[in-house]
mmCIF file of the N, C-alpha and C atoms, coordinates in Angstrom:
data_MODEL
# 
_entry.id   MODEL 
# 
loop_
_atom_site.group_PDB 
_atom_site.id 
_atom_site.type_symbol 
_atom_site.label_atom_id 
_atom_site.label_alt_id 
_atom_site.label_comp_id 
_atom_site.label_asym_id 
_atom_site.label_entity_id 
_atom_site.label_seq_id 
_atom_site.pdbx_PDB_ins_code 
_atom_site.Cartn_x 
_atom_site.Cartn_y 
_atom_site.Cartn_z 
_atom_site.occupancy 
_atom_site.B_iso_or_equiv 
_atom_site.pdbx_formal_charge 
_atom_site.auth_seq_id 
_atom_site.auth_comp_id 
_atom_site.auth_asym_id 
_atom_site.auth_atom_id 
_atom_site.pdbx_PDB_model_num 
ATOM 1   N N  . MET A 1 1  ? 127.121 115.829 134.669 1.00 0.00 ? 1  MET A N  1 
ATOM 2   C CA . MET A 1 1  ? 125.892 115.758 133.942 1.00 0.00 ? 1  MET A CA 1 
ATOM 3   C C  . MET A 1 1  ? 124.754 115.339 134.879 1.00 0.00 ? 1  MET A C  1 
ATOM 4   N N  . SER A 1 2  ? 123.644 115.907 134.688 1.00 0.00 ? 2  SER A N  1 
ATOM 5   C CA . SER A 1 2  ? 122.506 115.586 135.504 1.00 0.00 ? 2  SER A CA 1 
ATOM 6   C C  . SER A 1 2  ? 121.762 114.385 134.908 1.00 0.00 ? 2  SER A C  1 
ATOM 7   N N  . VAL A 1 3  ? 120.795 113.822 135.687 1.00 0.00 ? 3  VAL A N  1 
ATOM 8   C CA . VAL A 1 3  ? 120.003 112.683 135.207 1.00 0.00 ? 3  VAL A CA 1 
ATOM 9   C C  . VAL A 1 3  ? 119.190 113.084 134.029 1.00 0.00 ? 3  VAL A C  1 
ATOM 10  N N  . GLN A 1 4  ? 118.652 114.288 134.025 1.00 0.00 ? 4  GLN A N  1 
ATOM 11  C CA . GLN A 1 4  ? 117.840 114.785 132.845 1.00 0.00 ? 4  GLN A CA 1 
ATOM 12  C C  . GLN A 1 4  ? 118.686 114.811 131.588 1.00 0.00 ? 4  GLN A C  1 
ATOM 13  N N  . ASP A 1 5  ? 119.905 115.331 131.750 1.00 0.00 ? 5  ASP A N  1 
ATOM 14  C CA . ASP A 1 5  ? 120.847 115.396 130.572 1.00 0.00 ? 5  ASP A CA 1 
ATOM 15  C C  . ASP A 1 5  ? 121.154 113.985 130.104 1.00 0.00 ? 5  ASP A C  1 
ATOM 16  N N  . ASP A 1 6  ? 121.394 113.034 130.991 1.00 0.00 ? 6  ASP A N  1 
ATOM 17  C CA . ASP A 1 6  ? 121.653 111.676 130.579 1.00 0.00 ? 6  ASP A CA 1 
ATOM 18  C C  . ASP A 1 6  ? 120.432 111.079 129.856 1.00 0.00 ? 6  ASP A C  1 
ATOM 19  N N  . LEU A 1 7  ? 119.241 111.298 130.399 1.00 0.00 ? 7  LEU A N  1 
ATOM 20  C CA . LEU A 1 7  ? 118.023 110.775 129.776 1.00 0.00 ? 7  LEU A CA 1 
ATOM 21  C C  . LEU A 1 7  ? 117.805 111.397 128.372 1.00 0.00 ? 7  LEU A C  1 
ATOM 22  N N  . ALA A 1 8  ? 118.052 112.688 128.250 1.00 0.00 ? 8  ALA A N  1 
ATOM 23  C CA . ALA A 1 8  ? 117.930 113.344 126.911 1.00 0.00 ? 8  ALA A CA 1 
ATOM 24  C C  . ALA A 1 8  ? 118.906 112.761 125.952 1.00 0.00 ? 8  ALA A C  1 
ATOM 25  N N  . ALA A 1 9  ? 120.147 112.519 126.384 1.00 0.00 ? 9  ALA A N  1 
ATOM 26  C CA . ALA A 1 9  ? 121.132 111.940 125.480 1.00 0.00 ? 9  ALA A CA 1 
ATOM 27  C C  . ALA A 1 9  ? 120.776 110.522 125.047 1.00 0.00 ? 9  ALA A C  1 
ATOM 28  N N  . VAL A 1 10 ? 120.254 109.765 125.967 1.00 0.00 ? 10 VAL A N  1 
ATOM 29  C CA . VAL A 1 10 ? 119.820 108.386 125.598 1.00 0.00 ? 10 VAL A CA 1 
ATOM 30  C C  . VAL A 1 10 ? 118.679 108.429 124.639 1.00 0.00 ? 10 VAL A C  1 
ATOM 31  N N  . LYS A 1 11 ? 117.698 109.313 124.840 1.00 0.00 ? 11 LYS A N  1 
ATOM 32  C CA . LYS A 1 11 ? 116.536 109.451 123.978 1.00 0.00 ? 11 LYS A CA 1 
ATOM 33  C C  . LYS A 1 11 ? 117.022 109.839 122.555 1.00 0.00 ? 11 LYS A C  1 
ATOM 34  N N  . ARG A 1 12 ? 117.977 110.785 122.412 1.00 0.00 ? 12 ARG A N  1 
ATOM 35  C CA . ARG A 1 12 ? 118.496 111.128 121.093 1.00 0.00 ? 12 ARG A CA 1 
ATOM 36  C C  . ARG A 1 12 ? 119.121 109.927 120.453 1.00 0.00 ? 12 ARG A C  1 
ATOM 37  N N  . ARG A 1 13 ? 119.924 109.200 121.187 1.00 0.00 ? 13 ARG A N  1 
ATOM 38  C CA . ARG A 1 13 ? 120.645 108.041 120.641 1.00 0.00 ? 13 ARG A CA 1 
ATOM 39  C C  . ARG A 1 13 ? 119.648 106.954 120.207 1.00 0.00 ? 13 ARG A C  1 
ATOM 40  N N  . LEU A 1 14 ? 118.571 106.726 120.971 1.00 0.00 ? 14 LEU A N  1 
ATOM 41  C CA . LEU A 1 14 ? 117.545 105.791 120.566 1.00 0.00 ? 14 LEU A CA 1 
ATOM 42  C C  . LEU A 1 14 ? 116.855 106.203 119.288 1.00 0.00 ? 14 LEU A C  1 
ATOM 43  N N  . GLN A 1 15 ? 116.554 107.496 119.180 1.00 0.00 ? 15 GLN A N  1 
ATOM 44  C CA . GLN A 1 15 ? 115.932 108.016 117.931 1.00 0.00 ? 15 GLN A CA 1 
ATOM 45  C C  . GLN A 1 15 ? 116.897 107.840 116.765 1.00 0.00 ? 15 GLN A C  1 
ATOM 46  N N  . ASP A 1 16 ? 118.166 108.105 116.949 1.00 0.00 ? 16 ASP A N  1 
ATOM 47  C CA . ASP A 1 16 ? 119.119 107.897 115.890 1.00 0.00 ? 16 ASP A CA 1 
ATOM 48  C C  . ASP A 1 16 ? 119.167 106.424 115.482 1.00 0.00 ? 16 ASP A C  1 
ATOM 49  N N  . LEU A 1 17 ? 119.122 105.537 116.442 1.00 0.00 ? 17 LEU A N  1 
ATOM 50  C CA . LEU A 1 17 ? 119.188 104.082 116.230 1.00 0.00 ? 17 LEU A CA 1 
ATOM 51  C C  . LEU A 1 17 ? 117.941 103.687 115.423 1.00 0.00 ? 17 LEU A C  1 
ATOM 52  N N  . GLU A 1 18 ? 116.733 104.145 115.817 1.00 0.00 ? 18 GLU A N  1 
ATOM 53  C CA . GLU A 1 18 ? 115.498 103.824 115.106 1.00 0.00 ? 18 GLU A CA 1 
ATOM 54  C C  . GLU A 1 18 ? 115.610 104.301 113.694 1.00 0.00 ? 18 GLU A C  1 
ATOM 55  N N  . HIS A 1 19 ? 116.094 105.485 113.412 1.00 0.00 ? 19 HIS A N  1 
ATOM 56  C CA . HIS A 1 19 ? 116.195 106.000 112.067 1.00 0.00 ? 19 HIS A CA 1 
ATOM 57  C C  . HIS A 1 19 ? 117.197 105.145 111.260 1.00 0.00 ? 19 HIS A C  1 
ATOM 58  N N  . THR A 1 20 ? 118.235 104.740 111.843 1.00 0.00 ? 20 THR A N  1 
ATOM 59  C CA . THR A 1 20 ? 119.270 103.956 111.159 1.00 0.00 ? 20 THR A CA 1 
ATOM 60  C C  . THR A 1 20 ? 118.679 102.600 110.823 1.00 0.00 ? 20 THR A C  1 
ATOM 61  N N  . VAL A 1 21 ? 117.989 101.995 111.717 1.00 0.00 ? 21 VAL A N  1 
ATOM 62  C CA . VAL A 1 21 ? 117.354 100.625 111.468 1.00 0.00 ? 21 VAL A CA 1 
ATOM 63  C C  . VAL A 1 21 ? 116.350 100.734 110.377 1.00 0.00 ? 21 VAL A C  1 
ATOM 64  N N  . ASP A 1 22 ? 115.474 101.858 110.394 1.00 0.00 ? 22 ASP A N  1 
ATOM 65  C CA . ASP A 1 22 ? 114.467 102.008 109.341 1.00 0.00 ? 22 ASP A CA 1 
ATOM 66  C C  . ASP A 1 22 ? 115.168 102.123 107.980 1.00 0.00 ? 22 ASP A C  1 
ATOM 67  N N  . GLU A 1 23 ? 116.206 102.905 107.911 1.00 0.00 ? 23 GLU A N  1 
ATOM 68  C CA . GLU A 1 23 ? 116.923 103.090 106.647 1.00 0.00 ? 23 GLU A CA 1 
ATOM 69  C C  . GLU A 1 23 ? 117.595 101.767 106.158 1.00 0.00 ? 23 GLU A C  1 
ATOM 70  N N  . LEU A 1 24 ? 118.163 101.035 107.104 1.00 0.00 ? 24 LEU A N  1 
ATOM 71  C CA . LEU A 1 24 ? 118.766 99.713  106.759 1.00 0.00 ? 24 LEU A CA 1 
ATOM 72  C C  . LEU A 1 24 ? 117.685 98.779  106.236 1.00 0.00 ? 24 LEU A C  1 
ATOM 73  N N  . GLU A 1 25 ? 116.531 98.765  106.887 1.00 0.00 ? 25 GLU A N  1 
ATOM 74  C CA . GLU A 1 25 ? 115.437 97.857  106.442 1.00 0.00 ? 25 GLU A CA 1 
ATOM 75  C C  . GLU A 1 25 ? 114.984 98.260  105.039 1.00 0.00 ? 25 GLU A C  1 
ATOM 76  N N  . ARG A 1 26 ? 114.914 99.507  104.751 1.00 0.00 ? 26 ARG A N  1 
ATOM 77  C CA . ARG A 1 26 ? 114.474 99.991  103.395 1.00 0.00 ? 26 ARG A CA 1 
ATOM 78  C C  . ARG A 1 26 ? 115.527 99.548  102.381 1.00 0.00 ? 26 ARG A C  1 
ATOM 79  N N  . ARG A 1 27 ? 116.791 99.689  102.665 1.00 0.00 ? 27 ARG A N  1 
ATOM 80  C CA . ARG A 1 27 ? 117.871 99.330  101.707 1.00 0.00 ? 27 ARG A CA 1 
ATOM 81  C C  . ARG A 1 27 ? 117.881 97.846  101.416 1.00 0.00 ? 27 ARG A C  1 
ATOM 82  N N  . VAL A 1 28 ? 117.805 97.064  102.496 1.00 0.00 ? 28 VAL A N  1 
ATOM 83  C CA . VAL A 1 28 ? 117.783 95.561  102.305 1.00 0.00 ? 28 VAL A CA 1 
ATOM 84  C C  . VAL A 1 28 ? 116.570 95.139  101.532 1.00 0.00 ? 28 VAL A C  1 
ATOM 85  N N  . GLY A 1 29 ? 115.393 95.737  101.851 1.00 0.00 ? 29 GLY A N  1 
ATOM 86  C CA . GLY A 1 29 ? 114.193 95.425  101.080 1.00 0.00 ? 29 GLY A CA 1 
ATOM 87  C C  . GLY A 1 29 ? 114.286 95.780  99.630  1.00 0.00 ? 29 GLY A C  1 
ATOM 88  N N  . ALA A 1 30 ? 114.922 96.938  99.327  1.00 0.00 ? 30 ALA A N  1 
ATOM 89  C CA . ALA A 1 30 ? 115.153 97.374  97.959  1.00 0.00 ? 30 ALA A CA 1 
ATOM 90  C C  . ALA A 1 30 ? 116.035 96.415  97.197  1.00 0.00 ? 30 ALA A C  1 
ATOM 91  N N  . GLU A 1 31 ? 117.059 95.943  97.861  1.00 0.00 ? 31 GLU A N  1 
ATOM 92  C CA . GLU A 1 31 ? 117.978 95.047  97.156  1.00 0.00 ? 31 GLU A CA 1 
ATOM 93  C C  . GLU A 1 31 ? 117.335 93.674  96.915  1.00 0.00 ? 31 GLU A C  1 
ATOM 94  N N  . ARG A 1 32 ? 116.411 93.250  97.710  1.00 0.00 ? 32 ARG A N  1 
ATOM 95  C CA . ARG A 1 32 ? 115.746 91.965  97.488  1.00 0.00 ? 32 ARG A CA 1 
ATOM 96  C C  . ARG A 1 32 ? 114.532 92.130  96.659  1.00 0.00 ? 32 ARG A C  1 
ATOM 97  N N  . GLY A 1 33 ? 114.180 93.381  96.268  1.00 0.00 ? 33 GLY A N  1 
ATOM 98  C CA . GLY A 1 33 ? 113.045 93.585  95.407  1.00 0.00 ? 33 GLY A CA 1 
ATOM 99  C C  . GLY A 1 33 ? 111.708 93.621  96.131  1.00 0.00 ? 33 GLY A C  1 
ATOM 100 N N  . ALA A 1 34 ? 111.801 93.637  97.467  1.00 0.00 ? 34 ALA A N  1 
ATOM 101 C CA . ALA A 1 34 ? 110.583 93.654  98.239  1.00 0.00 ? 34 ALA A CA 1 
ATOM 102 C C  . ALA A 1 34 ? 110.014 95.117  98.308  1.00 0.00 ? 34 ALA A C  1 
ATOM 103 N N  . PRO A 1 35 ? 108.756 95.287  98.552  1.00 0.00 ? 35 PRO A N  1 
ATOM 104 C CA . PRO A 1 35 ? 108.242 96.640  98.701  1.00 0.00 ? 35 PRO A CA 1 
ATOM 105 C C  . PRO A 1 35 ? 108.795 97.246  99.970  1.00 0.00 ? 35 PRO A C  1 
ATOM 106 N N  . PRO A 1 36 ? 108.918 98.576  100.036 1.00 0.00 ? 36 PRO A N  1 
ATOM 107 C CA . PRO A 1 36 ? 109.455 99.203  101.195 1.00 0.00 ? 36 PRO A CA 1 
ATOM 108 C C  . PRO A 1 36 ? 108.593 98.941  102.434 1.00 0.00 ? 36 PRO A C  1 
ATOM 109 N N  . ALA A 1 37 ? 109.290 98.731  103.551 1.00 0.00 ? 37 ALA A N  1 
ATOM 110 C CA . ALA A 1 37 ? 108.565 98.507  104.812 1.00 0.00 ? 37 ALA A CA 1 
ATOM 111 C C  . ALA A 1 37 ? 107.845 99.763  105.243 1.00 0.00 ? 37 ALA A C  1 
ATOM 112 N N  . PRO A 1 38 ? 106.666 99.686  105.831 1.00 0.00 ? 38 PRO A N  1 
ATOM 113 C CA . PRO A 1 38 ? 105.950 100.819 106.306 1.00 0.00 ? 38 PRO A CA 1 
ATOM 114 C C  . PRO A 1 38 ? 106.754 101.578 107.342 1.00 0.00 ? 38 PRO A C  1 
ATOM 115 N N  . THR A 1 39 ? 106.661 102.896 107.282 1.00 0.00 ? 39 THR A N  1 
ATOM 116 C CA . THR A 1 39 ? 107.387 103.751 108.287 1.00 0.00 ? 39 THR A CA 1 
ATOM 117 C C  . THR A 1 39 ? 106.633 103.721 109.596 1.00 0.00 ? 39 THR A C  1 
ATOM 118 N N  . SER A 1 40 ? 107.199 104.279 110.582 1.00 0.00 ? 40 SER A N  1 
ATOM 119 C CA . SER A 1 40 ? 106.644 104.246 111.936 1.00 0.00 ? 40 SER A CA 1 
ATOM 120 C C  . SER A 1 40 ? 105.529 105.271 112.110 1.00 0.00 ? 40 SER A C  1 
ATOM 121 N N  . GLY A 1 41 ? 104.942 105.752 111.041 1.00 0.00 ? 41 GLY A N  1 
ATOM 122 C CA . GLY A 1 41 ? 103.810 106.684 111.181 1.00 0.00 ? 41 GLY A CA 1 
ATOM 123 C C  . GLY A 1 41 ? 104.213 108.104 111.351 1.00 0.00 ? 41 GLY A C  1 
ATOM 124 N N  . ARG A 1 42 ? 105.406 108.457 111.084 1.00 0.00 ? 42 ARG A N  1 
ATOM 125 C CA . ARG A 1 42 ? 105.797 109.874 111.174 1.00 0.00 ? 42 ARG A CA 1 
ATOM 126 C C  . ARG A 1 42 ? 105.076 110.755 110.165 1.00 0.00 ? 42 ARG A C  1 
ATOM 127 N N  . ALA A 1 43 ? 104.817 111.992 110.569 1.00 0.00 ? 43 ALA A N  1 
ATOM 128 C CA . ALA A 1 43 ? 104.107 112.900 109.658 1.00 0.00 ? 43 ALA A CA 1 
ATOM 129 C C  . ALA A 1 43 ? 104.886 113.236 108.364 1.00 0.00 ? 43 ALA A C  1 
ATOM 130 N N  . ASP A 1 44 ? 106.225 113.168 108.403 1.00 0.00 ? 44 ASP A N  1 
ATOM 131 C CA . ASP A 1 44 ? 107.041 113.534 107.318 1.00 0.00 ? 44 ASP A CA 1 
ATOM 132 C C  . ASP A 1 44 ? 107.238 112.410 106.290 1.00 0.00 ? 44 ASP A C  1 
ATOM 133 N N  . SER A 1 45 ? 106.612 111.223 106.492 1.00 0.00 ? 45 SER A N  1 
ATOM 134 C CA . SER A 1 45 ? 106.823 110.074 105.626 1.00 0.00 ? 45 SER A CA 1 
ATOM 135 C C  . SER A 1 45 ? 105.876 110.322 104.383 1.00 0.00 ? 45 SER A C  1 
ATOM 136 N N  . MET A 1 46 ? 106.357 109.759 103.244 1.00 0.00 ? 46 MET A N  1 
ATOM 137 C CA . MET A 1 46 ? 105.625 109.818 102.001 1.00 0.00 ? 46 MET A CA 1 
ATOM 138 C C  . MET A 1 46 ? 105.145 108.461 101.589 1.00 0.00 ? 46 MET A C  1 
ATOM 139 N N  . VAL A 1 47 ? 104.031 108.406 100.907 1.00 0.00 ? 47 VAL A N  1 
ATOM 140 C CA . VAL A 1 47 ? 103.422 107.208 100.455 1.00 0.00 ? 47 VAL A CA 1 
ATOM 141 C C  . VAL A 1 47 ? 103.562 107.139 98.904  1.00 0.00 ? 47 VAL A C  1 
ATOM 142 N N  . THR A 1 48 ? 104.149 106.113 98.388  1.00 0.00 ? 48 THR A N  1 
ATOM 143 C CA . THR A 1 48 ? 104.323 105.954 96.965  1.00 0.00 ? 48 THR A CA 1 
ATOM 144 C C  . THR A 1 48 ? 103.035 105.339 96.329  1.00 0.00 ? 48 THR A C  1 
ATOM 145 N N  . ILE A 1 49 ? 102.507 105.988 95.326  1.00 0.00 ? 49 ILE A N  1 
ATOM 146 C CA . ILE A 1 49 ? 101.336 105.504 94.682  1.00 0.00 ? 49 ILE A CA 1 
ATOM 147 C C  . ILE A 1 49 ? 101.789 105.023 93.265  1.00 0.00 ? 49 ILE A C  1 
ATOM 148 N N  . PRO A 1 50 ? 101.539 103.742 92.974  1.00 0.00 ? 50 PRO A N  1 
ATOM 149 C CA . PRO A 1 50 ? 102.048 103.156 91.742  1.00 0.00 ? 50 PRO A CA 1 
ATOM 150 C C  . PRO A 1 50 ? 101.340 103.799 90.483  1.00 0.00 ? 50 PRO A C  1 
ATOM 151 N N  . ASP A 1 51 ? 102.093 103.792 89.376  1.00 0.00 ? 51 ASP A N  1 
ATOM 152 C CA . ASP A 1 51 ? 101.534 104.385 88.132  1.00 0.00 ? 51 ASP A CA 1 
ATOM 153 C C  . ASP A 1 51 ? 100.692 103.364 87.389  1.00 0.00 ? 51 ASP A C  1 
ATOM 154 N N  . ALA A 1 52 ? 100.791 102.117 87.731  1.00 0.00 ? 52 ALA A N  1 
ATOM 155 C CA . ALA A 1 52 ? 99.977  101.038 87.078  1.00 0.00 ? 52 ALA A CA 1 
ATOM 156 C C  . ALA A 1 52 ? 98.499  101.252 87.301  1.00 0.00 ? 52 ALA A C  1 
ATOM 157 N N  . PRO A 1 53 ? 97.659  101.065 86.268  1.00 0.00 ? 53 PRO A N  1 
ATOM 158 C CA . PRO A 1 53 ? 96.236  101.229 86.479  1.00 0.00 ? 53 PRO A CA 1 
ATOM 159 C C  . PRO A 1 53 ? 95.671  100.196 87.450  1.00 0.00 ? 53 PRO A C  1 
ATOM 160 N N  . TYR A 1 54 ? 94.577  100.549 88.131  1.00 0.00 ? 54 TYR A N  1 
ATOM 161 C CA . TYR A 1 54 ? 93.958  99.670  89.072  1.00 0.00 ? 54 TYR A CA 1 
ATOM 162 C C  . TYR A 1 54 ? 93.208  98.548  88.290  1.00 0.00 ? 54 TYR A C  1 
ATOM 163 N N  . ASP A 1 55 ? 93.061  97.422  88.978  1.00 0.00 ? 55 ASP A N  1 
ATOM 164 C CA . ASP A 1 55 ? 92.299  96.341  88.361  1.00 0.00 ? 55 ASP A CA 1 
ATOM 165 C C  . ASP A 1 55 ? 90.825  96.743  88.218  1.00 0.00 ? 55 ASP A C  1 
ATOM 166 N N  . ALA A 1 56 ? 90.298  96.759  87.002  1.00 0.00 ? 56 ALA A N  1 
ATOM 167 C CA . ALA A 1 56 ? 88.929  97.175  86.731  1.00 0.00 ? 56 ALA A CA 1 
ATOM 168 C C  . ALA A 1 56 ? 87.905  96.296  87.437  1.00 0.00 ? 56 ALA A C  1 
ATOM 169 N N  . GLY A 1 57 ? 88.284  95.064  87.765  1.00 0.00 ? 57 GLY A N  1 
ATOM 170 C CA . GLY A 1 57 ? 87.390  94.146  88.465  1.00 0.00 ? 57 GLY A CA 1 
ATOM 171 C C  . GLY A 1 57 ? 87.025  94.634  89.861  1.00 0.00 ? 57 GLY A C  1 
ATOM 172 N N  . LYS A 1 58 ? 87.792  95.466  90.441  1.00 0.00 ? 58 LYS A N  1 
ATOM 173 C CA . LYS A 1 58 ? 87.507  96.007  91.737  1.00 0.00 ? 58 LYS A CA 1 
ATOM 174 C C  . LYS A 1 58 ? 86.310  96.931  91.732  1.00 0.00 ? 58 LYS A C  1 
ATOM 175 N N  . TRP A 1 59 ? 86.033  97.488  90.609  1.00 0.00 ? 59 TRP A N  1 
ATOM 176 C CA . TRP A 1 59 ? 84.993  98.533  90.513  1.00 0.00 ? 59 TRP A CA 1 
ATOM 177 C C  . TRP A 1 59 ? 83.710  98.036  89.876  1.00 0.00 ? 59 TRP A C  1 
ATOM 178 N N  . THR A 1 60 ? 83.546  96.763  89.570  1.00 0.00 ? 60 THR A N  1 
ATOM 179 C CA . THR A 1 60 ? 82.309  96.257  88.995  1.00 0.00 ? 60 THR A CA 1 
ATOM 180 C C  . THR A 1 60 ? 81.231  96.243  90.113  1.00 0.00 ? 60 THR A C  1 
ATOM 181 N N  . ASP A 1 61 ? 80.019  96.598  89.707  1.00 0.00 ? 61 ASP A N  1 
ATOM 182 C CA . ASP A 1 61 ? 78.860  96.539  90.614  1.00 0.00 ? 61 ASP A CA 1 
ATOM 183 C C  . ASP A 1 61 ? 78.973  97.572  91.773  1.00 0.00 ? 61 ASP A C  1 
ATOM 184 N N  . VAL A 1 62 ? 79.627  98.662  91.551  1.00 0.00 ? 62 VAL A N  1 
ATOM 185 C CA . VAL A 1 62 ? 79.666  99.673  92.572  1.00 0.00 ? 62 VAL A CA 1 
ATOM 186 C C  . VAL A 1 62 ? 78.890  100.897 92.169  1.00 0.00 ? 62 VAL A C  1 
ATOM 187 N N  . ASP A 1 63 ? 78.431  101.624 93.155  1.00 0.00 ? 63 ASP A N  1 
ATOM 188 C CA . ASP A 1 63 ? 77.663  102.836 92.884  1.00 0.00 ? 63 ASP A CA 1 
ATOM 189 C C  . ASP A 1 63 ? 78.712  103.975 92.799  1.00 0.00 ? 63 ASP A C  1 
ATOM 190 N N  . ASP A 1 64 ? 78.376  104.914 91.933  1.00 0.00 ? 64 ASP A N  1 
ATOM 191 C CA . ASP A 1 64 ? 79.127  106.194 91.912  1.00 0.00 ? 64 ASP A CA 1 
ATOM 192 C C  . ASP A 1 64 ? 78.734  107.020 93.018  1.00 0.00 ? 64 ASP A C  1 
ATOM 193 N N  . GLU A 1 65 ? 79.612  107.385 93.913  1.00 0.00 ? 65 GLU A N  1 
ATOM 194 C CA . GLU A 1 65 ? 79.312  108.141 95.091  1.00 0.00 ? 65 GLU A CA 1 
ATOM 195 C C  . GLU A 1 65 ? 78.590  109.437 94.725  1.00 0.00 ? 65 GLU A C  1 
ATOM 196 N N  . GLY A 1 66 ? 77.402  109.630 95.280  1.00 0.00 ? 66 GLY A N  1 
ATOM 197 C CA . GLY A 1 66 ? 76.591  110.796 95.012  1.00 0.00 ? 66 GLY A CA 1 
ATOM 198 C C  . GLY A 1 66 ? 75.758  110.725 93.777  1.00 0.00 ? 66 GLY A C  1 
ATOM 199 N N  . LEU A 1 67 ? 75.971  109.707 92.890  1.00 0.00 ? 67 LEU A N  1 
ATOM 200 C CA . LEU A 1 67 ? 75.237  109.638 91.638  1.00 0.00 ? 67 LEU A CA 1 
ATOM 201 C C  . LEU A 1 67 ? 74.325  108.441 91.656  1.00 0.00 ? 67 LEU A C  1 
ATOM 202 N N  . GLY A 1 68 ? 74.477  107.497 92.523  1.00 0.00 ? 68 GLY A N  1 
ATOM 203 C CA . GLY A 1 68 ? 73.628  106.292 92.631  1.00 0.00 ? 68 GLY A CA 1 
ATOM 204 C C  . GLY A 1 68 ? 74.130  105.223 91.706  1.00 0.00 ? 68 GLY A C  1 
ATOM 205 N N  . ALA A 1 69 ? 73.302  104.244 91.518  1.00 0.00 ? 69 ALA A N  1 
ATOM 206 C CA . ALA A 1 69 ? 73.659  103.113 90.635  1.00 0.00 ? 69 ALA A CA 1 
ATOM 207 C C  . ALA A 1 69 ? 73.633  103.524 89.165  1.00 0.00 ? 69 ALA A C  1 
ATOM 208 N N  . ARG A 1 70 ? 74.446  102.820 88.355  1.00 0.00 ? 70 ARG A N  1 
ATOM 209 C CA . ARG A 1 70 ? 74.501  103.244 86.953  1.00 0.00 ? 70 ARG A CA 1 
ATOM 210 C C  . ARG A 1 70 ? 73.248  102.904 86.161  1.00 0.00 ? 70 ARG A C  1 
ATOM 211 N N  . ASP A 1 71 ? 72.482  101.915 86.569  1.00 0.00 ? 71 ASP A N  1 
ATOM 212 C CA . ASP A 1 71 ? 71.361  101.457 85.761  1.00 0.00 ? 71 ASP A CA 1 
ATOM 213 C C  . ASP A 1 71 ? 70.067  102.147 86.271  1.00 0.00 ? 71 ASP A C  1 
ATOM 214 N N  . ARG A 1 72 ? 70.131  103.080 87.191  1.00 0.00 ? 72 ARG A N  1 
ATOM 215 C CA . ARG A 1 72 ? 68.933  103.792 87.697  1.00 0.00 ? 72 ARG A CA 1 
ATOM 216 C C  . ARG A 1 72 ? 69.135  105.290 87.508  1.00 0.00 ? 72 ARG A C  1 
ATOM 217 N N  . HIS A 1 73 ? 68.022  105.955 87.497  1.00 0.00 ? 73 HIS A N  1 
ATOM 218 C CA . HIS A 1 73 ? 68.037  107.403 87.333  1.00 0.00 ? 73 HIS A CA 1 
ATOM 219 C C  . HIS A 1 73 ? 67.803  108.091 88.686  1.00 0.00 ? 73 HIS A C  1 
ATOM 220 N N  . ALA A 1 74 ? 68.336  109.273 88.788  1.00 0.00 ? 74 ALA A N  1 
ATOM 221 C CA . ALA A 1 74 ? 68.148  110.053 90.006  1.00 0.00 ? 74 ALA A CA 1 
ATOM 222 C C  . ALA A 1 74 ? 66.672  110.528 90.044  1.00 0.00 ? 74 ALA A C  1 
ATOM 223 N N  . PRO A 1 75 ? 66.095  110.666 91.229  1.00 0.00 ? 75 PRO A N  1 
ATOM 224 C CA . PRO A 1 75 ? 64.675  111.073 91.329  1.00 0.00 ? 75 PRO A CA 1 
ATOM 225 C C  . PRO A 1 75 ? 64.492  112.508 90.824  1.00 0.00 ? 75 PRO A C  1 
# 
């Protein structure tokens, strides 16, 4: 085996290890009731959006984008 082959094999094994550790962290977090740990930024990862409504207090005194403030009229 050449050095390049050895390095490629090590790289594959490290990627496998990272994937296994990520999966283990998710499982342990799920068993403890913790939210899932963020992934390492891979493009194939999915983001879970909760079904619960947002807190209405977050939206008080905000302008509607493109519409201006609620108590004023557009010119």
